[in-house]
C-alpha distance (Angstrom), angle and dihedral (degrees) to the residues before:
residue distance angle dihedral
M1 . . .
Q2 3.81 . .
T3 3.84 90.7 .
G4 3.82 90.1 52.4
L5 3.81 91.7 53.2
V6 3.82 92.2 47.9
S7 3.81 89.4 49.6
L8 3.82 91.1 48.2
D9 3.84 91.2 47.8
K10 3.81 89.3 51.4
K11 3.83 91.8 50.5
I12 3.80 90.9 49.1
S13 3.80 90.6 48.4
D14 3.83 91.2 48.8
L15 3.81 92.1 48.7
S16 3.79 90.8 47.6
G17 3.82 89.5 53.3
Q18 3.82 91.4 48.9
I19 3.81 91.4 50.3
K20 3.80 90.3 49.6
N21 3.85 90.9 49.9
L22 3.81 91.7 49.1
S23 3.78 90.6 48.0
E24 3.84 91.8 51.3
Q25 3.81 90.8 46.1
K26 3.81 91.2 51.4
K27 3.83 90.5 50.8
S28 3.81 91.3 54.4
E29 3.82 96.2 47.4
T30 3.80 113.4 96.4
T31 3.77 117.0 -143.2
K32 3.80 129.1 -165.6
D33 3.83 89.0 -110.3
D34 3.82 90.0 53.2
V35 3.78 91.1 53.4
I36 3.81 94.8 45.8
G37 3.79 97.9 39.7
N38 3.77 103.4 43.2
V39 3.76 134.5 58.5
T40 3.77 107.4 -132.3
A41 3.77 132.5 167.8
Y42 3.80 111.2 -81.1
H43 3.80 108.6 -93.9
Y44 3.77 144.4 139.4
D45 3.78 113.1 -87.1
G46 3.81 113.2 -165.6
K47 3.78 91.5 -140.8
F48 3.83 102.1 42.9
G49 3.81 105.9 20.7
Y50 3.80 119.9 -128.1
V51 3.81 111.9 -0.2
G52 3.79 138.8 161.6
T53 3.79 139.3 50.3
L54 3.80 133.3 -62.6
T55 3.78 140.7 166.9
V56 3.79 119.7 -120.7
K57 3.78 135.0 -177.9
G58 3.78 119.6 -142.8
Y59 3.78 151.1 100.8
P60 3.82 138.3 -100.9
E61 3.76 128.0 -95.0
I62 3.80 117.2 -169.5
K63 3.79 119.1 -153.5
R64 3.79 129.5 -179.9
M65 3.80 111.0 -118.8
V66 3.78 108.3 -157.8
C67 3.78 115.7 -150.6
E68 3.80 109.5 -145.1
E69 3.80 118.5 -147.7
G70 3.79 111.5 -92.4
E71 3.79 93.6 15.8
P72 3.81 109.0 144.1
F73 3.82 118.4 -119.5
C74 3.79 92.3 10.0
S75 3.79 116.7 105.1
K76 3.82 103.1 164.7
T77 3.80 144.8 9.2
V78 3.82 109.5 -99.0
D79 3.79 143.8 179.8
Y80 3.80 103.9 -116.7
V81 3.82 124.7 -158.0
Y82 3.78 120.2 -139.0
F83 3.78 119.3 -173.4
K84 3.81 107.7 -138.9
I85 3.79 107.7 -147.7
T86 3.80 115.3 -139.9
D87 3.80 96.9 171.5
S88 3.78 143.1 4.5
A89 3.79 132.6 164.5
N90 3.81 86.5 -141.8
Q91 3.81 108.5 71.8
D92 3.82 92.6 -172.0
I93 3.82 88.5 86.6
F94 3.81 89.0 66.2
K95 3.82 90.0 48.0
F96 3.83 88.2 53.4
I97 3.82 91.3 49.0
N98 3.82 91.6 49.6
A99 3.81 92.1 45.9
T100 3.82 92.2 52.5
K101 3.83 100.3 40.8
G102 3.77 110.9 148.4
N103 3.81 92.7 33.6
T104 3.81 113.2 129.1
F105 3.81 91.8 -126.5
I106 3.81 96.1 51.5
T107 3.81 127.4 71.4
E108 3.78 133.1 179.0
N109 3.82 104.8 -58.3
G110 3.79 90.5 -14.9
V111 3.77 145.9 90.8
G112 3.78 129.4 -145.2
I113 3.79 117.1 -109.9
G114 3.80 101.5 178.9
C115 3.79 147.6 -80.3
Y116 3.79 124.3 -42.5
E117 3.80 122.4 -138.2
K118 3.79 107.0 -167.3
E119 3.83 93.5 -168.8
K120 3.80 91.3 58.3
N121 3.82 95.4 30.9
R122 3.75 91.2 -130.9
I123 3.76 139.4 131.7
Y124 3.77 114.0 -154.1
S125 3.76 139.9 165.7
Y126 3.75 138.4 -154.6
T127 3.73 128.3 -136.7
A128 3.79 115.8 -124.0
K129 3.81 85.9 -93.6
G130 3.79 90.8 61.8
E131 3.81 97.9 -110.9
V132 3.80 117.0 146.9
V133 3.76 107.8 -118.5
D134 3.81 99.4 -156.6
D135 3.79 147.6 -51.8
R136 3.80 121.6 -86.7
V137 3.83 106.4 11.0
I138 3.75 124.4 -14.3
V139 3.75 124.3 125.8
G140 3.74 126.2 -172.8
S141 3.72 148.6 30.4
G142 3.78 107.0 27.9
K143 3.78 92.1 -108.1
R144 3.80 119.5 111.4
I145 3.77 109.3 -100.8
E146 3.80 119.3 -147.5
S147 3.80 99.0 -138.7
I148 3.79 116.2 66.5
I149 3.78 122.7 -172.0
S150 3.76 121.8 -149.0
S151 3.80 110.8 -111.5
D152 3.81 86.2 -134.7
Y153 3.82 90.0 65.4
I154 3.79 91.4 61.1
L155 3.81 98.5 33.6
S156 3.82 93.6 51.5
A157 3.81 92.0 59.1
T158 3.80 119.5 102.8
K159 3.78 135.7 -174.8
S160 3.83 89.1 -98.4
N161 3.83 93.0 41.4
P162 3.83 106.7 36.0
V163 3.82 126.1 176.4
D164 3.80 131.9 -140.2
L165 3.79 121.1 -113.6
T166 3.76 132.4 178.3
L167 3.79 113.0 -134.6
T168 3.78 124.0 -163.7
A169 3.78 117.3 -167.1
F170 3.76 118.0 -135.6
L171 3.75 128.2 -149.5
V172 3.77 103.0 -101.3
P173 3.80 114.9 -134.0
D174 3.79 119.2 -127.4
S175 3.79 93.8 -104.3
E176 3.76 138.6 92.2
A177 3.79 117.5 -82.8
T178 3.80 125.7 -125.7
E179 3.81 123.1 -124.4
C180 3.83 93.4 -90.1
F181 3.81 97.8 47.0
S182 3.81 122.8 134.4
Y183 3.80 132.9 -172.6
F184 3.79 90.6 -144.7
K185 3.77 144.5 60.6
V186 3.80 107.7 -138.2
E187 3.81 125.4 -143.8
M188 3.78 136.4 164.2
S189 3.79 111.9 -96.6
K190 3.76 113.1 -107.3
């Protein structure tokens, strides 16, 4: 009888250990809902690429993006705003930039934040589906974002007088991006 109880105690202990291991494993697995629903520090996630939020210091650089006739996913020539990053406590942004060199929406030490319409004094972006995100400055997911930054805040920055922005990376759909696409939602740093 004693041997049976010892054997049963051992089985219970083993099962308890397995449950604990499964619980820890579940905590460390990132899901799409985790990435979308939570603000985490910007980092590389093996399943979803670069995700999360970070603060960067920098200034805008506007380049003309010419849309050639017959070019897919390009409907018009635009002035596109890149945010040149001069500093960030999170060095993963520079790893992302280096990993995506040659991409239309990445420039040397900078990331694209959207198209600039001088007449309306707005910077805007499209999602990969081609939906306008918002007027003035909002970059990202196609959903209306509550906080809107004045375009003047970004456009007044210079290399010698940079501004702080908070960038949140979005999961990028498996589709081609339009000419005003951005990988990031842009907000003023708090």
